[in-house]
N, CA, C and O atoms as CSV, one atom per row, in Angstrom:
chain,resi,resn,atom,element,x,y,z
A,1,MET,N,N,-21.520,-30.463,46.118
A,1,MET,CA,C,-21.404,-31.677,45.340
A,1,MET,C,C,-22.776,-32.128,44.868
A,1,MET,O,O,-23.751,-32.100,45.619
A,2,ALA,N,N,-22.832,-32.540,43.624
A,2,ALA,CA,C,-24.089,-33.001,43.063
A,2,ALA,C,C,-24.263,-34.492,43.334
A,2,ALA,O,O,-23.343,-35.288,43.146
A,3,LYS,N,N,-25.458,-34.846,43.776
A,3,LYS,CA,C,-25.755,-36.251,44.032
A,3,LYS,C,C,-26.146,-36.922,42.719
A,3,LYS,O,O,-26.845,-36.334,41.894
A,4,THR,N,N,-25.695,-38.134,42.537
A,4,THR,CA,C,-26.068,-38.864,41.320
A,4,THR,C,C,-27.441,-39.485,41.512
A,4,THR,O,O,-27.768,-40.012,42.576
A,5,LYS,N,N,-28.233,-39.407,40.452
A,5,LYS,CA,C,-29.570,-39.997,40.498
A,5,LYS,C,C,-29.461,-41.476,40.223
A,5,LYS,O,O,-28.854,-41.890,39.235
A,6,GLN,N,N,-30.041,-42.266,41.085
A,6,GLN,CA,C,-30.036,-43.699,40.886
A,6,GLN,C,C,-31.323,-44.090,40.174
A,6,GLN,O,O,-32.403,-43.625,40.536
A,7,ALA,N,N,-31.208,-44.941,39.164
A,7,ALA,CA,C,-32.381,-45.361,38.400
A,7,ALA,C,C,-33.294,-46.213,39.281
A,7,ALA,O,O,-32.855,-47.183,39.899
A,8,GLN,N,N,-34.569,-45.833,39.325
A,8,GLN,CA,C,-35.545,-46.574,40.106
A,8,GLN,C,C,-36.082,-47.728,39.264
A,8,GLN,O,O,-36.322,-47.570,38.067
A,9,LYS,N,N,-36.265,-48.872,39.885
A,9,LYS,CA,C,-36.824,-50.004,39.172
A,9,LYS,C,C,-38.334,-49.809,39.084
A,9,LYS,O,O,-39.049,-49.912,40.081
A,10,ALA,N,N,-38.804,-49.526,37.870
A,10,ALA,CA,C,-40.219,-49.238,37.665
A,10,ALA,C,C,-41.012,-50.532,37.537
A,10,ALA,O,O,-40.511,-51.527,37.013
A,11,LYS,N,N,-42.241,-50.514,38.013
A,11,LYS,CA,C,-43.147,-51.651,37.880
A,11,LYS,C,C,-43.788,-51.558,36.504
A,11,LYS,O,O,-44.511,-50.606,36.209
A,12,MET,N,N,-43.520,-52.552,35.666
A,12,MET,CA,C,-44.078,-52.542,34.315
A,12,MET,C,C,-45.223,-53.550,34.209
A,12,MET,O,O,-45.250,-54.560,34.913
A,13,HIS,N,N,-46.160,-53.255,33.320
A,13,HIS,CA,C,-47.326,-54.118,33.149
A,13,HIS,C,C,-47.062,-55.284,32.197
A,13,HIS,O,O,-47.929,-56.137,32.008
A,14,VAL,N,N,-45.871,-55.327,31.597
A,14,VAL,CA,C,-45.518,-56.396,30.667
A,14,VAL,C,C,-44.231,-57.080,31.121
A,14,VAL,O,O,-43.418,-56.490,31.832
A,15,LYS,N,N,-44.058,-58.326,30.703
A,15,LYS,CA,C,-42.878,-59.106,31.062
A,15,LYS,C,C,-42.302,-59.749,29.809
A,15,LYS,O,O,-42.919,-59.735,28.744
A,16,LYS,N,N,-41.095,-60.316,29.958
A,16,LYS,CA,C,-40.461,-61.042,28.870
A,16,LYS,C,C,-41.340,-62.236,28.493
A,16,LYS,O,O,-41.823,-62.962,29.362
A,17,GLY,N,N,-41.542,-62.428,27.190
A,17,GLY,CA,C,-42.353,-63.550,26.722
A,17,GLY,C,C,-43.804,-63.206,26.449
A,17,GLY,O,O,-44.517,-64.006,25.844
A,18,ASP,N,N,-44.270,-62.017,26.887
A,18,ASP,CA,C,-45.655,-61.594,26.635
A,18,ASP,C,C,-45.855,-61.254,25.167
A,18,ASP,O,O,-44.942,-60.749,24.514
A,19,THR,N,N,-47.047,-61.529,24.644
A,19,THR,CA,C,-47.423,-61.100,23.302
A,19,THR,C,C,-48.090,-59.750,23.438
A,19,THR,O,O,-49.028,-59.586,24.218
A,20,ILE,N,N,-47.600,-58.770,22.668
A,20,ILE,CA,C,-48.117,-57.405,22.794
A,20,ILE,C,C,-48.473,-56.833,21.418
A,20,ILE,O,O,-48.102,-57.375,20.377
A,21,GLN,N,N,-49.209,-55.715,21.459
A,21,GLN,CA,C,-49.495,-54.941,20.257
A,21,GLN,C,C,-49.018,-53.521,20.510
A,21,GLN,O,O,-49.250,-52.965,21.584
A,22,VAL,N,N,-48.342,-52.927,19.512
A,22,VAL,CA,C,-47.852,-51.558,19.629
A,22,VAL,C,C,-49.027,-50.625,19.391
A,22,VAL,O,O,-49.745,-50.777,18.402
A,23,ILE,N,N,-49.238,-49.646,20.296
A,23,ILE,CA,C,-50.413,-48.774,20.195
A,23,ILE,C,C,-50.077,-47.360,19.753
A,23,ILE,O,O,-50.987,-46.563,19.529
A,24,SER,N,N,-48.773,-47.017,19.617
A,24,SER,CA,C,-48.416,-45.699,19.111
A,24,SER,C,C,-47.024,-45.721,18.510
A,24,SER,O,O,-46.217,-46.598,18.818
A,25,GLY,N,N,-46.748,-44.755,17.654
A,25,GLY,CA,C,-45.446,-44.665,17.005
A,25,GLY,C,C,-45.490,-45.168,15.575
A,25,GLY,O,O,-46.561,-45.451,15.039
A,26,THR,N,N,-44.322,-45.279,14.962
A,26,THR,CA,C,-44.250,-45.670,13.555
A,26,THR,C,C,-44.656,-47.124,13.330
A,26,THR,O,O,-45.103,-47.476,12.238
A,27,ASP,N,N,-44.508,-47.962,14.333
A,27,ASP,CA,C,-44.858,-49.377,14.218
A,27,ASP,C,C,-46.233,-49.690,14.798
A,27,ASP,O,O,-46.498,-50.827,15.186
A,28,LYS,N,N,-47.106,-48.692,14.857
A,28,LYS,CA,C,-48.441,-48.852,15.445
A,28,LYS,C,C,-49.195,-49.996,14.769
A,28,LYS,O,O,-49.237,-50.088,13.542
A,29,GLY,N,N,-49.791,-50.869,15.590
A,29,GLY,CA,C,-50.577,-51.982,15.085
A,29,GLY,C,C,-49.812,-53.292,14.982
A,29,GLY,O,O,-50.423,-54.353,14.849
A,30,LYS,N,N,-48.482,-53.237,15.041
A,30,LYS,CA,C,-47.689,-54.464,14.929
A,30,LYS,C,C,-47.823,-55.314,16.196
A,30,LYS,O,O,-47.949,-54.799,17.308
A,31,ILE,N,N,-47.791,-56.628,15.986
A,31,ILE,CA,C,-47.921,-57.579,17.087
A,31,ILE,C,C,-46.630,-58.374,17.174
A,31,ILE,O,O,-46.103,-58.822,16.155
A,32,GLY,N,N,-46.122,-58.551,18.382
A,32,GLY,CA,C,-44.884,-59.308,18.555
A,32,GLY,C,C,-44.707,-59.776,19.983
A,32,GLY,O,O,-45.514,-59.479,20.863
A,33,GLU,N,N,-43.625,-60.521,20.194
A,33,GLU,CA,C,-43.323,-61.052,21.521
A,33,GLU,C,C,-42.165,-60.272,22.126
A,33,GLU,O,O,-41.222,-59.902,21.427
A,34,ILE,N,N,-42.240,-60.026,23.423
A,34,ILE,CA,C,-41.183,-59.294,24.115
A,34,ILE,C,C,-39.970,-60.201,24.276
A,34,ILE,O,O,-40.054,-61.280,24.863
A,35,ILE,N,N,-38.830,-59.739,23.738
A,35,ILE,CA,C,-37.573,-60.477,23.831
A,35,ILE,C,C,-36.885,-60.151,25.152
A,35,ILE,O,O,-36.336,-61.027,25.821
A,36,ARG,N,N,-36.927,-58.862,25.513
A,36,ARG,CA,C,-36.209,-58.398,26.707
A,36,ARG,C,C,-36.941,-57.212,27.313
A,36,ARG,O,O,-37.421,-56.338,26.591
A,37,ALA,N,N,-37.027,-57.181,28.632
A,37,ALA,CA,C,-37.618,-56.058,29.354
A,37,ALA,C,C,-36.509,-55.319,30.093
A,37,ALA,O,O,-35.641,-55.944,30.702
A,38,ILE,N,N,-36.537,-53.981,30.040
A,38,ILE,CA,C,-35.539,-53.151,30.716
A,38,ILE,C,C,-36.271,-52.280,31.736
A,38,ILE,O,O,-36.674,-51.164,31.410
A,39,PRO,N,N,-36.452,-52.774,32.979
A,39,PRO,CA,C,-37.244,-52.038,33.961
A,39,PRO,C,C,-36.618,-50.717,34.423
A,39,PRO,O,O,-37.333,-49.820,34.869
A,40,GLN,N,N,-35.271,-50.590,34.319
A,40,GLN,CA,C,-34.612,-49.358,34.759
A,40,GLN,C,C,-35.087,-48.150,33.956
A,40,GLN,O,O,-35.246,-47.061,34.508
A,41,THR,N,N,-35.315,-48.339,32.642
A,41,THR,CA,C,-35.771,-47.248,31.785
A,41,THR,C,C,-37.215,-47.427,31.353
A,41,THR,O,O,-37.741,-46.623,30.583
A,42,SER,N,N,-37.865,-48.488,31.851
A,42,SER,CA,C,-39.256,-48.808,31.513
A,42,SER,C,C,-39.429,-49.043,30.005
A,42,SER,O,O,-40.396,-48.584,29.397
A,43,GLN,N,N,-38.474,-49.763,29.426
A,43,GLN,CA,C,-38.511,-50.039,27.994
A,43,GLN,C,C,-38.547,-51.542,27.733
A,43,GLN,O,O,-38.177,-52.345,28.590
A,44,VAL,N,N,-39.001,-51.907,26.531
A,44,VAL,CA,C,-39.040,-53.303,26.116
A,44,VAL,C,C,-38.488,-53.437,24.697
A,44,VAL,O,O,-38.563,-52.505,23.896
A,45,ILE,N,N,-37.936,-54.609,24.405
A,45,ILE,CA,C,-37.476,-54.923,23.052
A,45,ILE,C,C,-38.412,-55.996,22.520
A,45,ILE,O,O,-38.562,-57.061,23.119
A,46,VAL,N,N,-39.049,-55.697,21.370
A,46,VAL,CA,C,-40.071,-56.575,20.811
A,46,VAL,C,C,-39.582,-57.149,19.484
A,46,VAL,O,O,-38.995,-56.437,18.669
A,47,GLN,N,N,-39.828,-58.444,19.273
A,47,GLN,CA,C,-39.438,-59.145,18.049
A,47,GLN,C,C,-40.097,-58.502,16.832
A,47,GLN,O,O,-41.324,-58.451,16.750
A,48,GLY,N,N,-39.293,-58.010,15.883
A,48,GLY,CA,C,-39.802,-57.459,14.624
A,48,GLY,C,C,-40.355,-56.052,14.704
A,48,GLY,O,O,-40.945,-55.574,13.735
A,49,VAL,N,N,-40.181,-55.367,15.838
A,49,VAL,CA,C,-40.707,-54.006,16.006
A,49,VAL,C,C,-39.541,-53.042,16.236
A,49,VAL,O,O,-38.591,-53.374,16.945
A,50,ASN,N,N,-39.613,-51.849,15.638
A,50,ASN,CA,C,-38.592,-50.807,15.761
A,50,ASN,C,C,-37.226,-51.328,15.301
A,50,ASN,O,O,-36.223,-51.187,16.001
A,51,VAL,N,N,-37.211,-51.933,14.106
A,51,VAL,CA,C,-35.991,-52.515,13.552
A,51,VAL,C,C,-35.116,-51.413,12.980
A,51,VAL,O,O,-35.564,-50.614,12.157
A,52,LYS,N,N,-33.864,-51.376,13.422
A,52,LYS,CA,C,-32.889,-50.381,12.982
A,52,LYS,C,C,-31.770,-51.088,12.231
A,52,LYS,O,O,-31.546,-52.283,12.420
A,53,THR,N,N,-31.061,-50.340,11.371
A,53,THR,CA,C,-29.905,-50.881,10.680
A,53,THR,C,C,-28.664,-50.136,11.125
A,53,THR,O,O,-28.700,-48.932,11.376
A,54,LYS,N,N,-27.562,-50.869,11.220
A,54,LYS,CA,C,-26.304,-50.283,11.647
A,54,LYS,C,C,-25.217,-50.739,10.684
A,54,LYS,O,O,-25.090,-51.932,10.406
A,55,HIS,N,N,-24.436,-49.799,10.177
A,55,HIS,CA,C,-23.329,-50.113,9.282
A,55,HIS,C,C,-22.081,-50.323,10.125
A,55,HIS,O,O,-21.625,-49.410,10.813
A,56,VAL,N,N,-21.534,-51.527,10.069
A,56,VAL,CA,C,-20.372,-51.876,10.880
A,56,VAL,C,C,-19.128,-51.868,9.996
A,56,VAL,O,O,-19.087,-52.535,8.963
A,57,LYS,N,N,-18.114,-51.109,10.411
A,57,LYS,CA,C,-16.854,-51.040,9.673
A,57,LYS,C,C,-16.085,-52.344,9.847
A,57,LYS,O,O,-16.252,-53.038,10.849
A,58,PRO,N,N,-15.231,-52.681,8.856
A,58,PRO,CA,C,-14.416,-53.885,9.022
A,58,PRO,C,C,-13.410,-53.713,10.154
A,58,PRO,O,O,-12.801,-52.651,10.282
A,59,GLN,N,N,-13.229,-54.737,10.971
A,59,GLN,CA,C,-12.324,-54.669,12.112
A,59,GLN,C,C,-10.891,-54.985,11.720
A,59,GLN,O,O,-9.965,-54.340,12.213
A,60,GLN,N,N,-10.683,-55.970,10.840
A,60,GLN,CA,C,-9.347,-56.350,10.415
A,60,GLN,C,C,-9.178,-56.068,8.932
A,60,GLN,O,O,-10.155,-55.932,8.196
A,61,GLU,N,N,-7.946,-55.985,8.511
A,61,GLU,CA,C,-7.668,-55.730,7.106
A,61,GLU,C,C,-8.061,-56.953,6.282
A,61,GLU,O,O,-7.805,-58.092,6.670
A,62,GLY,N,N,-8.680,-56.696,5.154
A,62,GLY,CA,C,-9.133,-57.793,4.299
A,62,GLY,C,C,-10.558,-58.226,4.604
A,62,GLY,O,O,-11.194,-58.896,3.789
A,63,GLU,N,N,-11.058,-57.850,5.760
A,63,GLU,CA,C,-12.430,-58.176,6.155
A,63,GLU,C,C,-13.361,-57.139,5.529
A,63,GLU,O,O,-12.989,-55.973,5.390
A,64,SER,N,N,-14.561,-57.558,5.152
A,64,SER,CA,C,-15.506,-56.602,4.581
A,64,SER,C,C,-16.465,-56.108,5.666
A,64,SER,O,O,-16.747,-56.810,6.637
A,65,GLY,N,N,-16.956,-54.886,5.476
A,65,GLY,CA,C,-17.928,-54.336,6.406
A,65,GLY,C,C,-19.274,-55.009,6.211
A,65,GLY,O,O,-19.470,-55.759,5.254
A,66,GLN,N,N,-20.199,-54.739,7.119
A,66,GLN,CA,C,-21.511,-55.354,6.999
A,66,GLN,C,C,-22.604,-54.446,7.529
A,66,GLN,O,O,-22.341,-53.486,8.252
A,67,ILE,N,N,-23.828,-54.764,7.159
A,67,ILE,CA,C,-24.991,-54.031,7.644
A,67,ILE,C,C,-25.751,-54.956,8.585
A,67,ILE,O,O,-26.201,-56.030,8.185
A,68,VAL,N,N,-25.891,-54.531,9.842
A,68,VAL,CA,C,-26.547,-55.340,10.861
A,68,VAL,C,C,-27.908,-54.737,11.173
A,68,VAL,O,O,-28.028,-53.524,11.343
A,69,THR,N,N,-28.941,-55.587,11.249
A,69,THR,CA,C,-30.263,-55.115,11.662
A,69,THR,C,C,-30.537,-55.637,13.068
A,69,THR,O,O,-30.182,-56.765,13.410
A,70,PHE,N,N,-31.184,-54.783,13.883
A,70,PHE,CA,C,-31.489,-55.164,15.263
A,70,PHE,C,C,-32.738,-54.430,15.727
A,70,PHE,O,O,-33.113,-53.400,15.167
A,71,GLU,N,N,-33.376,-54.974,16.758
A,71,GLU,CA,C,-34.566,-54.341,17.335
A,71,GLU,C,C,-34.136,-53.374,18.420
A,71,GLU,O,O,-33.440,-53.760,19.359
A,72,ALA,N,N,-34.541,-52.124,18.299
A,72,ALA,CA,C,-34.238,-51.108,19.304
A,72,ALA,C,C,-35.357,-51.094,20.341
A,72,ALA,O,O,-36.482,-51.490,20.036
A,73,PRO,N,N,-35.063,-50.642,21.571
A,73,PRO,CA,C,-36.100,-50.629,22.613
A,73,PRO,C,C,-37.169,-49.559,22.360
A,73,PRO,O,O,-36.889,-48.511,21.779
A,74,ILE,N,N,-38.391,-49.841,22.806
A,74,ILE,CA,C,-39.479,-48.861,22.803
A,74,ILE,C,C,-40.031,-48.771,24.220
A,74,ILE,O,O,-39.854,-49.692,25.017
A,75,HIS,N,N,-40.691,-47.674,24.530
A,75,HIS,CA,C,-41.202,-47.465,25.887
A,75,HIS,C,C,-42.388,-48.389,26.149
A,75,HIS,O,O,-43.207,-48.637,25.264
A,76,SER,N,N,-42.464,-48.891,27.373
A,76,SER,CA,C,-43.513,-49.854,27.721
A,76,SER,C,C,-44.914,-49.251,27.680
A,76,SER,O,O,-45.899,-49.983,27.581
A,77,SER,N,N,-45.015,-47.921,27.756
A,77,SER,CA,C,-46.338,-47.281,27.697
A,77,SER,C,C,-46.907,-47.312,26.278
A,77,SER,O,O,-48.096,-47.055,26.084
A,78,ASN,N,N,-46.073,-47.623,25.291
A,78,ASN,CA,C,-46.529,-47.674,23.896
A,78,ASN,C,C,-46.965,-49.074,23.470
A,78,ASN,O,O,-47.233,-49.307,22.291
A,79,VAL,N,N,-47.038,-50.002,24.417
A,79,VAL,CA,C,-47.473,-51.362,24.097
A,79,VAL,C,C,-48.632,-51.773,25.000
A,79,VAL,O,O,-48.787,-51.282,26.118
A,80,MET,N,N,-49.440,-52.695,24.471
A,80,MET,CA,C,-50.589,-53.215,25.187
A,80,MET,C,C,-50.588,-54.731,25.059
A,80,MET,O,O,-50.246,-55.260,24.002
A,81,LEU,N,N,-50.964,-55.433,26.113
A,81,LEU,CA,C,-51.013,-56.887,26.039
A,81,LEU,C,C,-52.043,-57.323,25.001
A,81,LEU,O,O,-53.085,-56.689,24.841
A,82,TYR,N,N,-51.739,-58.412,24.300
A,82,TYR,CA,C,-52.568,-58.869,23.180
A,82,TYR,C,C,-53.028,-60.298,23.429
A,82,TYR,O,O,-52.229,-61.164,23.784
A,83,SER,N,N,-54.311,-60.534,23.241
A,83,SER,CA,C,-54.882,-61.872,23.376
A,83,SER,C,C,-54.945,-62.518,21.996
A,83,SER,O,O,-55.635,-62.018,21.108
A,84,GLN,N,N,-54.229,-63.624,21.810
A,84,GLN,CA,C,-54.230,-64.292,20.505
A,84,GLN,C,C,-55.508,-65.082,20.276
A,84,GLN,O,O,-55.900,-65.298,19.130
A,85,LYS,N,N,-56.165,-65.517,21.346
A,85,LYS,CA,C,-57.438,-66.241,21.217
A,85,LYS,C,C,-58.523,-65.333,20.658
A,85,LYS,O,O,-59.201,-65.678,19.691
A,86,GLU,N,N,-58.681,-64.151,21.288
A,86,GLU,CA,C,-59.734,-63.215,20.896
A,86,GLU,C,C,-59.266,-62.211,19.844
A,86,GLU,O,O,-60.077,-61.489,19.265
A,87,GLU,N,N,-57.944,-62.168,19.596
A,87,GLU,CA,C,-57.319,-61.228,18.658
A,87,GLU,C,C,-57.678,-59.785,18.993
A,87,GLU,O,O,-58.158,-59.041,18.138
A,88,VAL,N,N,-57.439,-59.391,20.263
A,88,VAL,CA,C,-57.746,-58.038,20.719
A,88,VAL,C,C,-56.699,-57.612,21.744
A,88,VAL,O,O,-56.227,-58.423,22.540
A,89,ALA,N,N,-56.341,-56.324,21.714
A,89,ALA,CA,C,-55.424,-55.765,22.717
A,89,ALA,C,C,-56.251,-55.260,23.887
A,89,ALA,O,O,-57.373,-54.790,23.700
A,90,SER,N,N,-55.701,-55.354,25.095
A,90,SER,CA,C,-56.468,-54.998,26.278
A,90,SER,C,C,-55.570,-54.482,27.387
A,90,SER,O,O,-54.388,-54.818,27.461
A,91,ARG,N,N,-56.154,-53.659,28.247
A,91,ARG,CA,C,-55.451,-53.259,29.472
A,91,ARG,C,C,-55.468,-54.448,30.422
A,91,ARG,O,O,-56.151,-55.443,30.178
A,92,ILE,N,N,-54.705,-54.333,31.512
A,92,ILE,CA,C,-54.686,-55.442,32.453
A,92,ILE,C,C,-55.173,-55.000,33.819
A,92,ILE,O,O,-55.136,-53.819,34.165
A,93,SER,N,N,-55.626,-55.969,34.578
A,93,SER,CA,C,-55.957,-55.747,35.980
A,93,SER,C,C,-55.291,-56.864,36.763
A,93,SER,O,O,-55.004,-57.933,36.226
A,94,TYR,N,N,-55.055,-56.605,38.021
A,94,TYR,CA,C,-54.457,-57.617,38.889
A,94,TYR,C,C,-55.568,-58.235,39.716
A,94,TYR,O,O,-56.399,-57.525,40.283
A,95,THR,N,N,-55.581,-59.548,39.784
A,95,THR,CA,C,-56.611,-60.252,40.532
A,95,THR,C,C,-55.976,-61.454,41.238
A,95,THR,O,O,-54.827,-61.806,40.968
A,96,PHE,N,N,-56.719,-62.064,42.123
A,96,PHE,CA,C,-56.215,-63.211,42.868
A,96,PHE,C,C,-56.952,-64.469,42.437
A,96,PHE,O,O,-58.160,-64.436,42.202
A,97,THR,N,N,-56.233,-65.573,42.333
A,97,THR,CA,C,-56.850,-66.853,41.983
A,97,THR,C,C,-57.417,-67.491,43.251
A,97,THR,O,O,-57.280,-66.947,44.346
A,98,ASP,N,N,-58.047,-68.639,43.090
A,98,ASP,CA,C,-58.645,-69.340,44.229
A,98,ASP,C,C,-57.600,-69.762,45.264
A,98,ASP,O,O,-57.874,-69.799,46.464
A,99,ASP,N,N,-56.399,-70.078,44.776
A,99,ASP,CA,C,-55.343,-70.505,45.702
A,99,ASP,C,C,-54.543,-69.325,46.270
A,99,ASP,O,O,-53.542,-69.534,46.954
A,100,GLY,N,N,-54.977,-68.088,45.993
A,100,GLY,CA,C,-54.373,-66.903,46.610
A,100,GLY,C,C,-53.229,-66.275,45.836
A,100,GLY,O,O,-52.600,-65.340,46.331
A,101,ARG,N,N,-52.936,-66.768,44.618
A,101,ARG,CA,C,-51.878,-66.188,43.807
A,101,ARG,C,C,-52.350,-64.914,43.129
A,101,ARG,O,O,-53.481,-64.857,42.646
A,102,LYS,N,N,-51.491,-63.872,43.082
A,102,LYS,CA,C,-51.813,-62.638,42.377
A,102,LYS,C,C,-51.426,-62.822,40.911
A,102,LYS,O,O,-50.278,-63.149,40.608
A,103,VAL,N,N,-52.381,-62.613,40.001
A,103,VAL,CA,C,-52.146,-62.830,38.575
A,103,VAL,C,C,-52.607,-61.625,37.760
A,103,VAL,O,O,-53.395,-60.804,38.229
A,104,ARG,N,N,-52.102,-61.537,36.535
A,104,ARG,CA,C,-52.534,-60.491,35.622
A,104,ARG,C,C,-53.681,-61.020,34.760
A,104,ARG,O,O,-53.646,-62.158,34.292
A,105,MET,N,N,-54.706,-60.173,34.556
A,105,MET,CA,C,-55.875,-60.581,33.789
A,105,MET,C,C,-56.210,-59.501,32.766
A,105,MET,O,O,-56.152,-58.312,33.078
A,106,LEU,N,N,-56.562,-59.910,31.541
A,106,LEU,CA,C,-56.968,-58.949,30.521
A,106,LEU,C,C,-58.369,-58.448,30.840
A,106,LEU,O,O,-59.270,-59.245,31.102
A,107,LYS,N,N,-58.556,-57.126,30.820
A,107,LYS,CA,C,-59.855,-56.559,31.188
A,107,LYS,C,C,-60.942,-56.877,30.175
A,107,LYS,O,O,-62.080,-57.147,30.560
A,108,LYS,N,N,-60.610,-56.850,28.865
A,108,LYS,CA,C,-61.630,-57.063,27.837
A,108,LYS,C,C,-62.132,-58.501,27.788
A,108,LYS,O,O,-63.324,-58.741,27.597
A,109,THR,N,N,-61.215,-59.463,27.961
A,109,THR,CA,C,-61.593,-60.868,27.761
A,109,THR,C,C,-61.691,-61.662,29.057
A,109,THR,O,O,-62.328,-62.715,29.082
A,110,GLY,N,N,-61.077,-61.182,30.134
A,110,GLY,CA,C,-61.070,-61.920,31.380
A,110,GLY,C,C,-60.043,-63.046,31.377
A,110,GLY,O,O,-60.010,-63.863,32.297
A,111,GLU,N,N,-59.207,-63.090,30.342
A,111,GLU,CA,C,-58.180,-64.123,30.197
A,111,GLU,C,C,-57.045,-63.885,31.205
A,111,GLU,O,O,-56.548,-62.767,31.339
A,112,ILE,N,N,-56.649,-64.937,31.901
A,112,ILE,CA,C,-55.547,-64.842,32.866
A,112,ILE,C,C,-54.242,-65.145,32.149
A,112,ILE,O,O,-54.136,-66.142,31.434
A,113,ILE,N,N,-53.242,-64.279,32.342
A,113,ILE,CA,C,-51.978,-64.375,31.620
A,113,ILE,C,C,-50.957,-65.216,32.359
A,113,ILE,O,O,-50.343,-66.099,31.759
A,114,ASP,N,N,-50.758,-64.970,33.638
A,114,ASP,CA,C,-49.699,-65.655,34.391
A,114,ASP,C,C,-50.053,-67.091,34.718
A,114,ASP,O,O,-49.261,-67.793,35.347
């Protein structure tokens, strides 16, 4: 009998609500906000990035079909956190604040995100 593989929850460097810049692919250079994070597949859905169109057939008689646009997921490794103050994309490091909280910090600017 074959065992089913269970999806591991991957630790991602980005979260919902983060401002990011796409660093590879057809949408390279675009800046947007993360709408949804999918940790099971390590993917994110970004506002205005990787927009796809889908032709939807009419469901009932007399109804007309339509063309729906939506954002498809992209892999989290293809995005980098973006600082709007300095207007630069940067890797992150984890550091502790004075009160002992673990926070994410941009390496280039030293800006704390969380």
